Backbone bond lengths (Angstrom), bond angles and torsions (degrees), N, CA, C in turn:
res aa  C-N    CA-C-N  psi(-1)  N-CA   C-N-CA  omega(-1)  CA-C   N-CA-C  phi
1 M - - - 1.429 - - 1.524 107.73 -
2 R 1.310 116.58 138.44 1.473 121.36 174.97 1.518 109.11 -109.48
3 L 1.331 115.15 138.76 1.458 122.10 -178.99 1.519 109.25 -121.27
4 I 1.326 115.79 138.23 1.459 120.17 177.03 1.533 107.83 -113.46
5 G 1.321 114.99 136.24 1.461 121.16 176.87 1.508 109.38 -117.52
6 L 1.320 116.52 135.24 1.463 122.48 -178.47 1.522 109.89 -113.41
7 D 1.319 116.77 138.95 1.462 122.45 176.40 1.534 107.56 -123.38
8 P 1.344 117.32 95.49 1.465 120.35 -178.49 1.529 112.30 -89.21
9 G 1.299 117.74 50.14 1.468 122.29 -176.83 1.515 113.20 -65.26
10 L 1.321 115.31 166.54 1.461 120.52 179.93 1.526 112.00 -82.39
11 R 1.328 117.91 -39.82 1.467 121.33 -178.20 1.527 112.44 -95.27
12 H 1.317 117.25 -32.49 1.461 122.91 -179.74 1.528 107.81 -135.81
13 T 1.308 116.47 140.97 1.458 120.72 177.24 1.518 108.83 -128.53
14 G 1.321 115.59 159.97 1.452 117.78 178.32 1.512 112.31 -179.91
15 W 1.320 113.94 177.74 1.449 121.73 175.91 1.522 108.71 -152.29
16 G 1.323 115.21 159.68 1.457 120.25 -179.90 1.518 110.20 -150.53
17 I 1.323 114.99 158.21 1.465 121.34 179.57 1.523 108.32 -127.49
18 I 1.341 115.89 132.58 1.457 121.66 171.50 1.521 108.16 -124.10
19 E 1.319 115.64 155.09 1.455 121.82 179.87 1.518 108.60 -116.64
20 A 1.321 116.71 130.68 1.466 122.43 179.07 1.517 108.82 -108.40
21 A 1.339 116.09 127.67 1.468 122.45 175.97 1.528 106.66 -132.29
22 G 1.324 116.81 96.58 1.455 120.50 -174.03 1.521 109.00 66.03
23 P 1.342 117.54 -130.54 1.469 119.69 179.69 1.534 113.82 -84.02
24 R 1.334 117.14 -2.02 1.462 120.49 -176.11 1.524 111.75 -96.15
25 L 1.332 115.38 141.12 1.466 122.40 175.10 1.517 108.23 -116.35
26 R 1.333 116.39 139.61 1.462 121.15 179.75 1.513 109.12 -130.14
27 Y 1.329 115.71 132.03 1.466 123.76 176.57 1.525 107.98 -70.14
28 V 1.343 117.24 129.86 1.467 121.49 177.76 1.519 110.26 -106.20
29 C 1.336 118.06 -57.23 1.461 119.97 177.21 1.524 110.02 -163.72
30 V 1.328 114.43 165.34 1.465 120.83 176.87 1.525 108.66 -148.43
31 V 1.319 115.76 144.44 1.469 122.45 175.79 1.520 106.74 -129.34
32 Y 1.320 116.44 128.73 1.461 122.84 -176.43 1.522 107.41 -135.33
33 T 1.306 117.33 128.97 1.458 119.46 -177.02 1.527 111.38 -139.36
34 T 1.307 115.21 151.18 1.461 123.04 174.61 1.520 107.18 -120.59
35 P 1.328 117.95 122.31 1.462 119.70 -179.94 1.535 111.41 -61.52
36 S 1.311 116.42 145.24 1.466 119.99 177.90 1.534 109.17 -72.22
37 P 1.329 117.29 145.85 1.474 120.22 179.67 1.530 110.95 -65.76
38 R 1.305 115.78 147.38 1.478 120.24 -179.59 1.485 111.10 -104.70
């Protein structure tokens, strides 16, 4: 099973995916971004 986590923060936003196989968890990917100042 793959799980996606979302972080809708105000200063930083991102998302990540982990994979669960029985009791084991495996990191798949992560994206983290900071909006440019306006």
